[in-house]
N, C-alpha and C positions, 0 to 999 in steps of 0.2 A: 363648704359644702359639708353636711353631715354625712358620716360614712354609711348610714342606713339609705340615704339618698341615691347612692352610686348603684345603678342597676347592675345586676349580676354579681355584685360583691357577696362574699359569705354572709356579712351582717343583714344585708338587703334580703338575700334569699331565706335566712332564718326568720326574719320578721314576716315575709310573705307566707311562709309555711305555717307560723303560729297564727296568722290571720285566717288561713284557710281552714285550720283544725278549730278555731274558735267558731267559725261559720258552720262546721259540721256538728260540733256540739249543740249549738243553738237550733239549727234547722234540720239536722239529720243528713244522711247520705245524699249525694247529688243523685237526681233522677235522670239527667241527661248529660252525655259527654259528647261534644261536637269537636271536629277539627276542621278549621277553615283554612285552606291552602291557597297561596298566591298563584295565579296564573299569568306569566309574562306575555301572554297572547291576548290578554283582555283588550277589548276594543279601546277603552281609555288610555291604555298604555300605548298601544300602536298607534293611536290618532296623534299622540304627542311626539312621535319620531319625526326627525327632520332629515331630509336627504337620505344618506345611506346608513343612518343611525339603526341600531338594533336595541331591543330592550335591555340586554346586558351591558350596553354602553351607558345606561342612563338608570342606575340604581335609585336615584332620588325619585324619579317618576314612579317606578315599581312601588317603592315604599308609600309614597303619597297615595297612590291609587289603592293599594292594599289597606292602608288606615281608613280611607274613606268608606270602602266596601265593608270592612270589619265594623265600623261605626253603624253603617246602615243595618246590617246582620244584627248587631247588639240591640239596636233601637226595635227591630222587629221582634226579637225574642223578648225583651223586657218590657217595652211600652205598648207593644200591640199584641202580645201574648200569642205569638204564632205556635208555640209549643204548649200553651197554657200559661196560668198565671205563674208568675216567678216570684219566690220568696228571696231569693238570693243568687247571685252569679258571681263567678271569679274567673278570670282567664290570664294565660300567659302567652306571650309572643316569643317564639323561638325561630332560628335560622337554620334551614337545611344546608346540606353540603354545597348546593349550587348557590348559596347566599340569597334564597327566596325565603321570606318570612312566611310562617304560618302560625295560627293561634289555636290553642287548646282551651275550650270553653266547658266549664262545669256548672250545671244550673240545678237548683232545687226548687220543686213546684210545692 
């Protein structure tokens, strides 16, 4: 594995930063900043619980549903232009103290 492929490594973060700055140089400052936060009470998460399971018992399901919903949001933004025509977008996924993911999305129109 190349050290730049290791998510969260200093080399990977530096590469991501350089890519983001190159996008700003080419397309200008982002016009939109969105934060997309996971909700462990989403229907899709609760529907997958078995017996007495709680969402915090199944982080795999929480992450899977979060990724599906994030993909749907990004398609709506980029392909369907719900906020206007997108020239470029970049996002990062982080984890909160409660181990729930959230995404920061920058978009340039």
